[in-house]
PDB file of N, CA, C, O and CB in Angstrom:
ATOM      1  N   MET A   1       0.825  -1.192   0.000  1.00  0.00           N
ATOM      2  CA  MET A   1       0.000   0.000   0.000  1.00  0.00           C
ATOM      3  C   MET A   1       0.869   1.255   0.000  1.00  0.00           C
ATOM      4  O   MET A   1       0.566   2.241  -0.673  1.00  0.00           O
ATOM      5  CB  MET A   1      -0.938  -0.002   1.207  1.00  0.00           C
ATOM      6  N   ARG A   2       1.935   1.197   0.756  1.00  0.00           N
ATOM      7  CA  ARG A   2       2.846   2.330   0.851  1.00  0.00           C
ATOM      8  C   ARG A   2       3.494   2.627  -0.498  1.00  0.00           C
ATOM      9  O   ARG A   2       3.645   3.785  -0.885  1.00  0.00           O
ATOM     10  CB  ARG A   2       3.920   2.061   1.905  1.00  0.00           C
ATOM     11  N   ASP A   3       3.872   1.571  -1.205  1.00  0.00           N
ATOM     12  CA  ASP A   3       4.480   1.741  -2.523  1.00  0.00           C
ATOM     13  C   ASP A   3       3.492   2.338  -3.516  1.00  0.00           C
ATOM     14  O   ASP A   3       3.867   3.150  -4.362  1.00  0.00           O
ATOM     15  CB  ASP A   3       5.000   0.405  -3.045  1.00  0.00           C
ATOM     16  N   LEU A   4       2.241   1.938  -3.412  1.00  0.00           N
ATOM     17  CA  LEU A   4       1.210   2.474  -4.292  1.00  0.00           C
ATOM     18  C   LEU A   4       1.031   3.971  -4.062  1.00  0.00           C
ATOM     19  O   LEU A   4       0.949   4.739  -5.021  1.00  0.00           O
ATOM     20  CB  LEU A   4      -0.118   1.740  -4.073  1.00  0.00           C
ATOM     21  N   ILE A   5       0.972   4.384  -2.820  1.00  0.00           N
ATOM     22  CA  ILE A   5       0.824   5.801  -2.485  1.00  0.00           C
ATOM     23  C   ILE A   5       2.026   6.588  -3.002  1.00  0.00           C
ATOM     24  O   ILE A   5       1.876   7.678  -3.555  1.00  0.00           O
ATOM     25  CB  ILE A   5       0.673   5.990  -0.954  1.00  0.00           C
ATOM     26  N   LYS A   6       3.202   6.030  -2.819  1.00  0.00           N
ATOM     27  CA  LYS A   6       4.421   6.688  -3.297  1.00  0.00           C
ATOM     28  C   LYS A   6       4.398   6.825  -4.812  1.00  0.00           C
ATOM     29  O   LYS A   6       4.773   7.868  -5.347  1.00  0.00           O
ATOM     30  CB  LYS A   6       5.669   5.906  -2.855  1.00  0.00           C
ATOM     31  N   LYS A   7       3.965   5.789  -5.500  1.00  0.00           N
ATOM     32  CA  LYS A   7       3.895   5.817  -6.959  1.00  0.00           C
ATOM     33  C   LYS A   7       2.897   6.872  -7.434  1.00  0.00           C
ATOM     34  O   LYS A   7       3.169   7.590  -8.397  1.00  0.00           O
ATOM     35  CB  LYS A   7       3.504   4.434  -7.503  1.00  0.00           C
ATOM     36  N   VAL A   8       1.747   6.973  -6.770  1.00  0.00           N
ATOM     37  CA  VAL A   8       0.740   7.966  -7.128  1.00  0.00           C
ATOM     38  C   VAL A   8       1.273   9.377  -6.911  1.00  0.00           C
ATOM     39  O   VAL A   8       1.053  10.253  -7.748  1.00  0.00           O
ATOM     40  CB  VAL A   8      -0.540   7.752  -6.312  1.00  0.00           C
ATOM     41  N   LEU A   9       1.960   9.606  -5.818  1.00  0.00           N
ATOM     42  CA  LEU A   9       2.514  10.928  -5.532  1.00  0.00           C
ATOM     43  C   LEU A   9       3.585  11.322  -6.545  1.00  0.00           C
ATOM     44  O   LEU A   9       3.647  12.478  -6.966  1.00  0.00           O
ATOM     45  CB  LEU A   9       3.097  10.959  -4.124  1.00  0.00           C
ATOM     46  N   VAL A  10       4.412  10.385  -6.932  1.00  0.00           N
ATOM     47  CA  VAL A  10       5.450  10.654  -7.933  1.00  0.00           C
ATOM     48  C   VAL A  10       4.803  10.998  -9.269  1.00  0.00           C
ATOM     49  O   VAL A  10       5.234  11.936  -9.939  1.00  0.00           O
ATOM     50  CB  VAL A  10       6.399   9.435  -8.089  1.00  0.00           C
ATOM     51  N   GLU A  11       3.784  10.259  -9.660  1.00  0.00           N
ATOM     52  CA  GLU A  11       3.081  10.515 -10.918  1.00  0.00           C
ATOM     53  C   GLU A  11       2.394  11.880 -10.882  1.00  0.00           C
ATOM     54  O   GLU A  11       2.416  12.612 -11.871  1.00  0.00           O
ATOM     55  CB  GLU A  11       2.048   9.405 -11.195  1.00  0.00           C
ATOM     56  N   ASP A  12       1.792  12.219  -9.756  1.00  0.00           N
ATOM     57  CA  ASP A  12       1.127  13.510  -9.609  1.00  0.00           C
ATOM     58  C   ASP A  12       2.133  14.650  -9.722  1.00  0.00           C
ATOM     59  O   ASP A  12       1.859  15.658 -10.372  1.00  0.00           O
ATOM     60  CB  ASP A  12       0.388  13.584  -8.267  1.00  0.00           C
ATOM     61  N   ARG A  13       3.281  14.496  -9.099  1.00  0.00           N
ATOM     62  CA  ARG A  13       4.331  15.514  -9.162  1.00  0.00           C
ATOM     63  C   ARG A  13       4.839  15.666 -10.589  1.00  0.00           C
ATOM     64  O   ARG A  13       5.092  16.781 -11.046  1.00  0.00           O
ATOM     65  CB  ARG A  13       5.494  15.155  -8.219  1.00  0.00           C
ATOM     66  N   ARG A  14       4.988  14.544 -11.296  1.00  0.00           N
ATOM     67  CA  ARG A  14       5.463  14.567 -12.674  1.00  0.00           C
ATOM     68  C   ARG A  14       4.463  15.306 -13.571  1.00  0.00           C
ATOM     69  O   ARG A  14       4.859  16.093 -14.431  1.00  0.00           O
ATOM     70  CB  ARG A  14       5.692  13.130 -13.190  1.00  0.00           C
ATOM     71  N   LEU A  15       3.169  15.049 -13.367  1.00  0.00           N
ATOM     72  CA  LEU A  15       2.149  15.733 -14.154  1.00  0.00           C
ATOM     73  C   LEU A  15       2.113  17.229 -13.860  1.00  0.00           C
ATOM     74  O   LEU A  15       1.882  18.028 -14.767  1.00  0.00           O
ATOM     75  CB  LEU A  15       0.787  15.120 -13.886  1.00  0.00           C
ATOM     76  N   ASN A  16       2.337  17.617 -12.609  1.00  0.00           N
ATOM     77  CA  ASN A  16       2.369  19.037 -12.264  1.00  0.00           C
ATOM     78  C   ASN A  16       3.533  19.739 -12.946  1.00  0.00           C
ATOM     79  O   ASN A  16       3.384  20.857 -13.440  1.00  0.00           O
ATOM     80  CB  ASN A  16       2.462  19.217 -10.748  1.00  0.00           C
ATOM     81  N   VAL A  17       4.681  19.094 -12.973  1.00  0.00           N
ATOM     82  CA  VAL A  17       5.844  19.671 -13.646  1.00  0.00           C
ATOM     83  C   VAL A  17       5.583  19.789 -15.144  1.00  0.00           C
ATOM     84  O   VAL A  17       5.910  20.806 -15.756  1.00  0.00           O
ATOM     85  CB  VAL A  17       7.103  18.817 -13.385  1.00  0.00           C
ATOM     86  N   LEU A  18       5.003  18.764 -15.726  1.00  0.00           N
ATOM     87  CA  LEU A  18       4.676  18.781 -17.143  1.00  0.00           C
ATOM     88  C   LEU A  18       3.653  19.877 -17.455  1.00  0.00           C
ATOM     89  O   LEU A  18       3.789  20.586 -18.451  1.00  0.00           O
ATOM     90  CB  LEU A  18       4.143  17.413 -17.581  1.00  0.00           C
ATOM     91  N   LYS A  19       2.645  20.014 -16.618  1.00  0.00           N
ATOM     92  CA  LYS A  19       1.626  21.043 -16.832  1.00  0.00           C
ATOM     93  C   LYS A  19       2.244  22.439 -16.775  1.00  0.00           C
ATOM     94  O   LYS A  19       1.937  23.290 -17.610  1.00  0.00           O
ATOM     95  CB  LYS A  19       0.503  20.916 -15.785  1.00  0.00           C
ATOM     96  N   ASN A  20       3.105  22.674 -15.800  1.00  0.00           N
ATOM     97  CA  ASN A  20       3.774  23.970 -15.696  1.00  0.00           C
ATOM     98  C   ASN A  20       4.608  24.258 -16.940  1.00  0.00           C
ATOM     99  O   ASN A  20       4.627  25.388 -17.427  1.00  0.00           O
ATOM    100  CB  ASN A  20       4.660  24.016 -14.446  1.00  0.00           C
ATOM    101  N   TYR A  21       5.293  23.249 -17.452  1.00  0.00           N
ATOM    102  CA  TYR A  21       6.101  23.405 -18.661  1.00  0.00           C
ATOM    103  C   TYR A  21       5.221  23.779 -19.850  1.00  0.00           C
ATOM    104  O   TYR A  21       5.551  24.698 -20.600  1.00  0.00           O
ATOM    105  CB  TYR A  21       6.879  22.111 -18.961  1.00  0.00           C
ATOM    106  N   ILE A  22       4.118  23.083 -20.026  1.00  0.00           N
ATOM    107  CA  ILE A  22       3.216  23.328 -21.154  1.00  0.00           C
ATOM    108  C   ILE A  22       2.609  24.725 -21.063  1.00  0.00           C
ATOM    109  O   ILE A  22       2.570  25.449 -22.059  1.00  0.00           O
ATOM    110  CB  ILE A  22       2.101  22.263 -21.196  1.00  0.00           C
ATOM    111  N   ILE A  23       2.139  25.107 -19.890  1.00  0.00           N
ATOM    112  CA  ILE A  23       1.512  26.419 -19.708  1.00  0.00           C
ATOM    113  C   ILE A  23       2.524  27.531 -19.961  1.00  0.00           C
ATOM    114  O   ILE A  23       2.198  28.521 -20.616  1.00  0.00           O
ATOM    115  CB  ILE A  23       0.919  26.548 -18.287  1.00  0.00           C
ATOM    116  N   LYS A  24       3.740  27.386 -19.456  1.00  0.00           N
ATOM    117  CA  LYS A  24       4.766  28.408 -19.684  1.00  0.00           C
ATOM    118  C   LYS A  24       5.135  28.492 -21.163  1.00  0.00           C
ATOM    119  O   LYS A  24       5.378  29.583 -21.679  1.00  0.00           O
ATOM    120  CB  LYS A  24       6.019  28.109 -18.844  1.00  0.00           C
ATOM    121  N   LEU A  25       5.180  27.359 -21.843  1.00  0.00           N
ATOM    122  CA  LEU A  25       5.460  27.345 -23.275  1.00  0.00           C
ATOM    123  C   LEU A  25       4.387  28.119 -24.037  1.00  0.00           C
ATOM    124  O   LEU A  25       4.702  28.925 -24.913  1.00  0.00           O
ATOM    125  CB  LEU A  25       5.547  25.900 -23.794  1.00  0.00           C
ATOM    126  N   LEU A  26       3.139  27.876 -23.707  1.00  0.00           N
ATOM    127  CA  LEU A  26       2.036  28.579 -24.363  1.00  0.00           C
ATOM    128  C   LEU A  26       2.044  30.076 -24.026  1.00  0.00           C
ATOM    129  O   LEU A  26       1.777  30.908 -24.894  1.00  0.00           O
ATOM    130  CB  LEU A  26       0.693  27.955 -23.952  1.00  0.00           C
ATOM    131  N   GLU A  27       2.346  30.416 -22.784  1.00  0.00           N
ATOM    132  CA  GLU A  27       2.403  31.821 -22.382  1.00  0.00           C
ATOM    133  C   GLU A  27       3.503  32.561 -23.129  1.00  0.00           C
ATOM    134  O   GLU A  27       3.314  33.706 -23.536  1.00  0.00           O
ATOM    135  CB  GLU A  27       2.624  31.938 -20.874  1.00  0.00           C
ATOM    136  N   ARG A  28       4.658  31.913 -23.312  1.00  0.00           N
ATOM    137  CA  ARG A  28       5.748  32.539 -24.067  1.00  0.00           C
ATOM    138  C   ARG A  28       5.338  32.790 -25.510  1.00  0.00           C
ATOM    139  O   ARG A  28       5.705  33.813 -26.088  1.00  0.00           O
ATOM    140  CB  ARG A  28       7.004  31.661 -24.026  1.00  0.00           C
ATOM    141  N   GLN A  29       4.585  31.875 -26.095  1.00  0.00           N
ATOM    142  CA  GLN A  29       4.126  32.066 -27.470  1.00  0.00           C
ATOM    143  C   GLN A  29       3.181  33.260 -27.555  1.00  0.00           C
ATOM    144  O   GLN A  29       3.274  34.060 -28.486  1.00  0.00           O
ATOM    145  CB  GLN A  29       3.430  30.795 -27.990  1.00  0.00           C
ATOM    146  N   VAL A  30       2.283  33.382 -26.601  1.00  0.00           N
ATOM    147  CA  VAL A  30       1.334  34.503 -26.597  1.00  0.00           C
ATOM    148  C   VAL A  30       2.078  35.820 -26.395  1.00  0.00           C
ATOM    149  O   VAL A  30       1.780  36.806 -27.070  1.00  0.00           O
ATOM    150  CB  VAL A  30       0.263  34.315 -25.490  1.00  0.00           C
ATOM    151  N   GLU A  31       3.031  35.848 -25.486  1.00  0.00           N
ATOM    152  CA  GLU A  31       3.805  37.065 -25.227  1.00  0.00           C
ATOM    153  C   GLU A  31       4.605  37.487 -26.453  1.00  0.00           C
ATOM    154  O   GLU A  31       4.858  38.675 -26.648  1.00  0.00           O
ATOM    155  CB  GLU A  31       4.744  36.855 -24.039  1.00  0.00           C
ATOM    156  N   SER A  32       5.002  36.534 -27.272  1.00  0.00           N
ATOM    157  CA  SER A  32       5.752  36.831 -28.495  1.00  0.00           C
ATOM    158  C   SER A  32       4.842  37.236 -29.645  1.00  0.00           C
ATOM    159  O   SER A  32       5.322  37.568 -30.728  1.00  0.00           O
ATOM    160  CB  SER A  32       6.581  35.630 -28.902  1.00  0.00           C
ATOM    161  N   GLY A  33       3.542  37.210 -29.420  1.00  0.00           N
ATOM    162  CA  GLY A  33       2.592  37.588 -30.446  1.00  0.00           C
ATOM    163  C   GLY A  33       2.201  36.440 -31.358  1.00  0.00           C
ATOM    164  O   GLY A  33       1.579  36.665 -32.397  1.00  0.00           O
ATOM    165  N   LEU A  34       2.548  35.224 -30.996  1.00  0.00           N
ATOM    166  CA  LEU A  34       2.221  34.052 -31.799  1.00  0.00           C
ATOM    167  C   LEU A  34       0.912  33.428 -31.322  1.00  0.00           C
ATOM    168  O   LEU A  34       0.461  33.673 -30.203  1.00  0.00           O
ATOM    169  CB  LEU A  34       3.360  33.020 -31.739  1.00  0.00           C
ATOM    170  N   THR A  35       0.324  32.631 -32.178  1.00  0.00           N
ATOM    171  CA  THR A  35      -0.845  31.850 -31.800  1.00  0.00           C
ATOM    172  C   THR A  35      -0.368  30.667 -30.967  1.00  0.00           C
ATOM    173  O   THR A  35       0.527  29.938 -31.396  1.00  0.00           O
ATOM    174  CB  THR A  35      -1.649  31.372 -33.061  1.00  0.00           C
ATOM    175  N   PRO A  36      -0.951  30.458 -29.774  1.00  0.00           N
ATOM    176  CA  PRO A  36      -0.495  29.338 -28.951  1.00  0.00           C
ATOM    177  C   PRO A  36      -0.803  27.997 -29.607  1.00  0.00           C
ATOM    178  O   PRO A  36      -1.954  27.695 -29.921  1.00  0.00           O
ATOM    179  CB  PRO A  36      -1.140  29.401 -27.571  1.00  0.00           C
ATOM    180  N   GLN A  37       0.230  27.207 -29.805  1.00  0.00           N
ATOM    181  CA  GLN A  37       0.042  25.892 -30.407  1.00  0.00           C
ATOM    182  C   GLN A  37       1.083  24.927 -29.866  1.00  0.00           C
ATOM    183  O   GLN A  37       2.155  25.328 -29.413  1.00  0.00           O
ATOM    184  CB  GLN A  37       0.126  25.972 -31.944  1.00  0.00           C
ATOM    185  N   LEU A  38       0.744  23.659 -29.924  1.00  0.00           N
ATOM    186  CA  LEU A  38       1.632  22.606 -29.446  1.00  0.00           C
ATOM    187  C   LEU A  38       1.904  21.627 -30.579  1.00  0.00           C
ATOM    188  O   LEU A  38       1.034  21.350 -31.404  1.00  0.00           O
ATOM    189  CB  LEU A  38       1.022  21.876 -28.222  1.00  0.00           C
ATOM    190  N   ASP A  39       3.116  21.113 -30.602  1.00  0.00           N
ATOM    191  CA  ASP A  39       3.489  20.087 -31.578  1.00  0.00           C
ATOM    192  C   ASP A  39       3.345  18.736 -30.876  1.00  0.00           C
ATOM    193  O   ASP A  39       4.249  18.291 -30.168  1.00  0.00           O
ATOM    194  CB  ASP A  39       4.965  20.305 -32.133  1.00  0.00           C
ATOM    195  N   PHE A  40       2.196  18.095 -31.084  1.00  0.00           N
ATOM    196  CA  PHE A  40       1.914  16.838 -30.391  1.00  0.00           C
ATOM    197  C   PHE A  40       2.824  15.712 -30.858  1.00  0.00           C
ATOM    198  O   PHE A  40       3.106  14.790 -30.093  1.00  0.00           O
ATOM    199  CB  PHE A  40       0.466  16.442 -30.596  1.00  0.00           C
ATOM    200  N   THR A  41       3.284  15.774 -32.093  1.00  0.00           N
ATOM    201  CA  THR A  41       4.216  14.767 -32.586  1.00  0.00           C
ATOM    202  C   THR A  41       5.526  14.857 -31.815  1.00  0.00           C
ATOM    203  O   THR A  41       6.105  13.839 -31.434  1.00  0.00           O
ATOM    204  CB  THR A  41       4.464  14.942 -34.101  1.00  0.00           C
ATOM    205  N   ASP A  42       5.988  16.081 -31.589  1.00  0.00           N
ATOM    206  CA  ASP A  42       7.224  16.287 -30.831  1.00  0.00           C
ATOM    207  C   ASP A  42       7.055  15.850 -29.384  1.00  0.00           C
ATOM    208  O   ASP A  42       7.961  15.249 -28.807  1.00  0.00           O
ATOM    209  CB  ASP A  42       7.650  17.757 -30.888  1.00  0.00           C
ATOM    210  N   LEU A  43       5.901  16.146 -28.795  1.00  0.00           N
ATOM    211  CA  LEU A  43       5.652  15.727 -27.415  1.00  0.00           C
ATOM    212  C   LEU A  43       5.622  14.204 -27.301  1.00  0.00           C
ATOM    213  O   LEU A  43       6.145  13.641 -26.340  1.00  0.00           O
ATOM    214  CB  LEU A  43       4.331  16.319 -26.907  1.00  0.00           C
ATOM    215  N   ALA A  44       5.016  13.548 -28.270  1.00  0.00           N
ATOM    216  CA  ALA A  44       4.982  12.081 -28.259  1.00  0.00           C
ATOM    217  C   ALA A  44       6.388  11.515 -28.402  1.00  0.00           C
ATOM    218  O   ALA A  44       6.738  10.530 -27.752  1.00  0.00           O
ATOM    219  CB  ALA A  44       4.077  11.547 -29.389  1.00  0.00           C
ATOM    220  N   ARG A  45       7.187  12.141 -29.251  1.00  0.00           N
ATOM    221  CA  ARG A  45       8.568  11.691 -29.446  1.00  0.00           C
ATOM    222  C   ARG A  45       9.401  11.878 -28.176  1.00  0.00           C
ATOM    223  O   ARG A  45      10.325  11.107 -27.918  1.00  0.00           O
ATOM    224  CB  ARG A  45       9.213  12.451 -30.613  1.00  0.00           C
ATOM    225  N   LYS A  46       9.075  12.902 -27.385  1.00  0.00           N
ATOM    226  CA  LYS A  46       9.797  13.158 -26.140  1.00  0.00           C
ATOM    227  C   LYS A  46       9.365  12.242 -25.011  1.00  0.00           C
ATOM    228  O   LYS A  46       9.914  12.322 -23.912  1.00  0.00           O
ATOM    229  CB  LYS A  46       9.609  14.587 -25.722  1.00  0.00           C
ATOM    230  N   GLY A  47       8.386  11.369 -25.259  1.00  0.00           N
ATOM    231  CA  GLY A  47       7.991  10.391 -24.259  1.00  0.00           C
ATOM    232  C   GLY A  47       6.710  10.713 -23.519  1.00  0.00           C
ATOM    233  O   GLY A  47       6.415  10.093 -22.497  1.00  0.00           O
ATOM    234  N   PHE A  48       5.948  11.664 -24.011  1.00  0.00           N
ATOM    235  CA  PHE A  48       4.716  12.060 -23.336  1.00  0.00           C
ATOM    236  C   PHE A  48       3.491  11.516 -24.044  1.00  0.00           C
ATOM    237  O   PHE A  48       2.408  12.089 -23.932  1.00  0.00           O
ATOM    238  CB  PHE A  48       4.629  13.569 -23.242  1.00  0.00           C
ATOM    239  N   ARG A  49       3.644  10.431 -24.764  1.00  0.00           N
ATOM    240  CA  ARG A  49       2.551   9.845 -25.545  1.00  0.00           C
ATOM    241  C   ARG A  49       1.352   9.504 -24.656  1.00  0.00           C
ATOM    242  O   ARG A  49       0.207   9.736 -25.044  1.00  0.00           O
ATOM    243  CB  ARG A  49       3.037   8.584 -26.276  1.00  0.00           C
ATOM    244  N   LYS A  50       1.613   8.956 -23.469  1.00  0.00           N
ATOM    245  CA  LYS A  50       0.496   8.560 -22.596  1.00  0.00           C
ATOM    246  C   LYS A  50      -0.183   9.755 -21.931  1.00  0.00           C
ATOM    247  O   LYS A  50      -1.264   9.621 -21.358  1.00  0.00           O
ATOM    248  CB  LYS A  50       0.991   7.600 -21.525  1.00  0.00           C
ATOM    249  N   ASP A  51       0.454  10.922 -22.008  1.00  0.00           N
ATOM    250  CA  ASP A  51      -0.092  12.124 -21.381  1.00  0.00           C
ATOM    251  C   ASP A  51      -0.749  13.073 -22.378  1.00  0.00           C
ATOM    252  O   ASP A  51      -1.156  14.171 -21.997  1.00  0.00           O
ATOM    253  CB  ASP A  51       0.998  12.850 -20.645  1.00  0.00           C
ATOM    254  N   LEU A  52      -0.861  12.680 -23.631  1.00  0.00           N
ATOM    255  CA  LEU A  52      -1.373  13.590 -24.655  1.00  0.00           C
ATOM    256  C   LEU A  52      -2.811  14.033 -24.386  1.00  0.00           C
ATOM    257  O   LEU A  52      -3.165  15.173 -24.686  1.00  0.00           O
ATOM    258  CB  LEU A  52      -1.294  12.927 -26.013  1.00  0.00           C
ATOM    259  N   ASP A  53      -3.639  13.163 -23.829  1.00  0.00           N
ATOM    260  CA  ASP A  53      -5.014  13.561 -23.519  1.00  0.00           C
ATOM    261  C   ASP A  53      -5.041  14.647 -22.444  1.00  0.00           C
ATOM    262  O   ASP A  53      -5.814  15.600 -22.535  1.00  0.00           O
ATOM    263  CB  ASP A  53      -5.834  12.342 -23.059  1.00  0.00           C
ATOM    264  N   GLU A  54      -4.195  14.496 -21.433  1.00  0.00           N
ATOM    265  CA  GLU A  54      -4.089  15.521 -20.382  1.00  0.00           C
ATOM    266  C   GLU A  54      -3.607  16.838 -20.974  1.00  0.00           C
ATOM    267  O   GLU A  54      -4.142  17.899 -20.654  1.00  0.00           O
ATOM    268  CB  GLU A  54      -3.130  15.059 -19.260  1.00  0.00           C
ATOM    269  N   ILE A  55      -2.601  16.770 -21.834  1.00  0.00           N
ATOM    270  CA  ILE A  55      -2.020  17.967 -22.437  1.00  0.00           C
ATOM    271  C   ILE A  55      -3.056  18.670 -23.312  1.00  0.00           C
ATOM    272  O   ILE A  55      -3.145  19.898 -23.305  1.00  0.00           O
ATOM    273  CB  ILE A  55      -0.767  17.606 -23.268  1.00  0.00           C
ATOM    274  N   LYS A  56      -3.834  17.901 -24.059  1.00  0.00           N
ATOM    275  CA  LYS A  56      -4.889  18.503 -24.882  1.00  0.00           C
ATOM    276  C   LYS A  56      -5.907  19.231 -24.011  1.00  0.00           C
ATOM    277  O   LYS A  56      -6.394  20.299 -24.382  1.00  0.00           O
ATOM    278  CB  LYS A  56      -5.592  17.428 -25.729  1.00  0.00           C
ATOM    279  N   GLY A  57      -6.224  18.663 -22.873  1.00  0.00           N
ATOM    280  CA  GLY A  57      -7.144  19.317 -21.939  1.00  0.00           C
ATOM    281  C   GLY A  57      -6.573  20.618 -21.393  1.00  0.00           C
ATOM    282  O   GLY A  57      -7.285  21.615 -21.277  1.00  0.00           O
ATOM    283  N   TRP A  58      -5.299  20.606 -21.062  1.00  0.00           N
ATOM    284  CA  TRP A  58      -4.651  21.831 -20.572  1.00  0.00           C
ATOM    285  C   TRP A  58      -4.629  22.899 -21.653  1.00  0.00           C
ATOM    286  O   TRP A  58      -4.826  24.080 -21.368  1.00  0.00           O
ATOM    287  CB  TRP A  58      -3.218  21.535 -20.098  1.00  0.00           C
ATOM    288  N   TYR A  59      -4.389  22.487 -22.899  1.00  0.00           N
ATOM    289  CA  TYR A  59      -4.380  23.430 -24.011  1.00  0.00           C
ATOM    290  C   TYR A  59      -5.764  24.058 -24.189  1.00  0.00           C
ATOM    291  O   TYR A  59      -5.884  25.274 -24.337  1.00  0.00           O
ATOM    292  CB  TYR A  59      -3.935  22.728 -25.311  1.00  0.00           C
ATOM    293  N   ARG A  60      -6.803  23.229 -24.173  1.00  0.00           N
ATOM    294  CA  ARG A  60      -8.159  23.755 -24.322  1.00  0.00           C
ATOM    295  C   ARG A  60      -8.498  24.718 -23.185  1.00  0.00           C
ATOM    296  O   ARG A  60      -9.126  25.751 -23.419  1.00  0.00           O
ATOM    297  CB  ARG A  60      -9.179  22.604 -24.363  1.00  0.00           C
ATOM    298  N   ASP A  61      -8.093  24.397 -21.973  1.00  0.00           N
ATOM    299  CA  ASP A  61      -8.328  25.301 -20.846  1.00  0.00           C
ATOM    300  C   ASP A  61      -7.570  26.613 -21.037  1.00  0.00           C
ATOM    301  O   ASP A  61      -8.088  27.684 -20.720  1.00  0.00           O
ATOM    302  CB  ASP A  61      -7.909  24.634 -19.524  1.00  0.00           C
ATOM    303  N   PHE A  62      -6.359  26.530 -21.551  1.00  0.00           N
ATOM    304  CA  PHE A  62      -5.527  27.722 -21.734  1.00  0.00           C
ATOM    305  C   PHE A  62      -6.134  28.676 -22.759  1.00  0.00           C
ATOM    306  O   PHE A  62      -6.160  29.888 -22.543  1.00  0.00           O
ATOM    307  CB  PHE A  62      -4.115  27.320 -22.168  1.00  0.00           C
ATOM    308  N   VAL A  63      -6.621  28.132 -23.873  1.00  0.00           N
ATOM    309  CA  VAL A  63      -7.144  28.996 -24.933  1.00  0.00           C
ATOM    310  C   VAL A  63      -8.589  29.408 -24.703  1.00  0.00           C
ATOM    311  O   VAL A  63      -9.084  30.297 -25.397  1.00  0.00           O
ATOM    312  CB  VAL A  63      -7.031  28.302 -26.262  1.00  0.00           C
ATOM    313  N   GLY A  64      -9.276  28.798 -23.761  1.00  0.00           N
ATOM    314  CA  GLY A  64     -10.622  29.233 -23.422  1.00  0.00           C
ATOM    315  C   GLY A  64     -11.724  28.298 -23.855  1.00  0.00           C
ATOM    316  O   GLY A  64     -12.869  28.725 -23.999  1.00  0.00           O
ATOM    317  N   GLY A  65     -11.417  27.052 -24.065  1.00  0.00           N
ATOM    318  CA  GLY A  65     -12.448  26.077 -24.386  1.00  0.00           C
ATOM    319  C   GLY A  65     -12.315  25.499 -25.781  1.00  0.00           C
ATOM    320  O   GLY A  65     -11.438  25.872 -26.561  1.00  0.00           O
ATOM    321  N   ASP A  66     -13.217  24.576 -26.064  1.00  0.00           N
ATOM    322  CA  ASP A  66     -13.178  23.859 -27.341  1.00  0.00           C
ATOM    323  C   ASP A  66     -13.430  24.776 -28.535  1.00  0.00           C
ATOM    324  O   ASP A  66     -12.782  24.635 -29.572  1.00  0.00           O
ATOM    325  CB  ASP A  66     -14.200  22.741 -27.337  1.00  0.00           C
ATOM    326  N   GLU A  67     -14.356  25.704 -28.396  1.00  0.00           N
ATOM    327  CA  GLU A  67     -14.681  26.588 -29.519  1.00  0.00           C
ATOM    328  C   GLU A  67     -13.495  27.462 -29.898  1.00  0.00           C
ATOM    329  O   GLU A  67     -13.191  27.618 -31.081  1.00  0.00           O
ATOM    330  CB  GLU A  67     -15.884  27.466 -29.175  1.00  0.00           C
ATOM    331  N   GLU A  68     -12.826  28.028 -28.908  1.00  0.00           N
ATOM    332  CA  GLU A  68     -11.654  28.862 -29.178  1.00  0.00           C
ATOM    333  C   GLU A  68     -10.522  28.037 -29.770  1.00  0.00           C
ATOM    334  O   GLU A  68      -9.825  28.493 -30.676  1.00  0.00           O
ATOM    335  CB  GLU A  68     -11.183  29.555 -27.897  1.00  0.00           C
ATOM    336  N   ALA A  69     -10.337  26.830 -29.264  1.00  0.00           N
ATOM    337  CA  ALA A  69      -9.296  25.957 -29.799  1.00  0.00           C
ATOM    338  C   ALA A  69      -9.572  25.640 -31.261  1.00  0.00           C
ATOM    339  O   ALA A  69      -8.646  25.603 -32.072  1.00  0.00           O
ATOM    340  CB  ALA A  69      -9.200  24.660 -28.980  1.00  0.00           C
ATOM    341  N   PHE A  70     -10.844  25.410 -31.608  1.00  0.00           N
ATOM    342  CA  PHE A  70     -11.195  25.127 -32.994  1.00  0.00           C
ATOM    343  C   PHE A  70     -10.966  26.348 -33.883  1.00  0.00           C
ATOM    344  O   PHE A  70     -10.496  26.207 -35.012  1.00  0.00           O
ATOM    345  CB  PHE A  70     -12.651  24.672 -33.089  1.00  0.00           C
ATOM    346  N   LYS A  71     -11.292  27.542 -33.391  1.00  0.00           N
ATOM    347  CA  LYS A  71     -11.033  28.760 -34.151  1.00  0.00           C
ATOM    348  C   LYS A  71      -9.538  28.932 -34.418  1.00  0.00           C
ATOM    349  O   LYS A  71      -9.137  29.282 -35.528  1.00  0.00           O
ATOM    350  CB  LYS A  71     -11.582  29.980 -33.404  1.00  0.00           C
ATOM    351  N   LEU A  72      -8.722  28.688 -33.402  1.00  0.00           N
ATOM    352  CA  LEU A  72      -7.275  28.795 -33.589  1.00  0.00           C
ATOM    353  C   LEU A  72      -6.774  27.747 -34.576  1.00  0.00           C
ATOM    354  O   LEU A  72      -5.869  28.014 -35.366  1.00  0.00           O
ATOM    355  CB  LEU A  72      -6.547  28.644 -32.246  1.00  0.00           C
ATOM    356  N   PHE A  73      -7.360  26.564 -34.530  1.00  0.00           N
ATOM    357  CA  PHE A  73      -6.961  25.495 -35.450  1.00  0.00           C
ATOM    358  C   PHE A  73      -7.288  25.885 -36.892  1.00  0.00           C
ATOM    359  O   PHE A  73      -6.502  25.630 -37.805  1.00  0.00           O
ATOM    360  CB  PHE A  73      -7.666  24.166 -35.079  1.00  0.00           C
ATOM    361  N   LYS A  74      -8.455  26.506 -37.090  1.00  0.00           N
ATOM    362  CA  LYS A  74      -8.859  26.905 -38.423  1.00  0.00           C
ATOM    363  C   LYS A  74      -7.951  27.983 -38.998  1.00  0.00           C
ATOM    364  O   LYS A  74      -7.760  28.050 -40.213  1.00  0.00           O
ATOM    365  CB  LYS A  74     -10.285  27.390 -38.404  1.00  0.00           C
ATOM    366  N   ARG A  75      -7.382  28.837 -38.128  1.00  0.00           N
ATOM    367  CA  ARG A  75      -6.465  29.870 -38.585  1.00  0.00           C
ATOM    368  C   ARG A  75      -5.199  29.230 -39.034  1.00  0.00           C
ATOM    369  O   ARG A  75      -4.276  29.921 -39.464  1.00  0.00           O
ATOM    370  CB  ARG A  75      -6.187  30.901 -37.499  1.00  0.00           C
TER     371      ARG A  75
END
């Protein structure tokens, strides 16, 4: 049980670090005047393939929802 709790805490910490990285990356793009976007192929290559659904959710939250994300995609 102790090992399970430790594993969950490590995974949670890893996701928090990843989320902070993604949000800061998007913020830097906005500050530079660019449209915030992520290269999911590059993220998968870096080993975040199992976290892509979480990352997509963070991206949608960052841009303001599904409708805004779709508008940015169309641009």
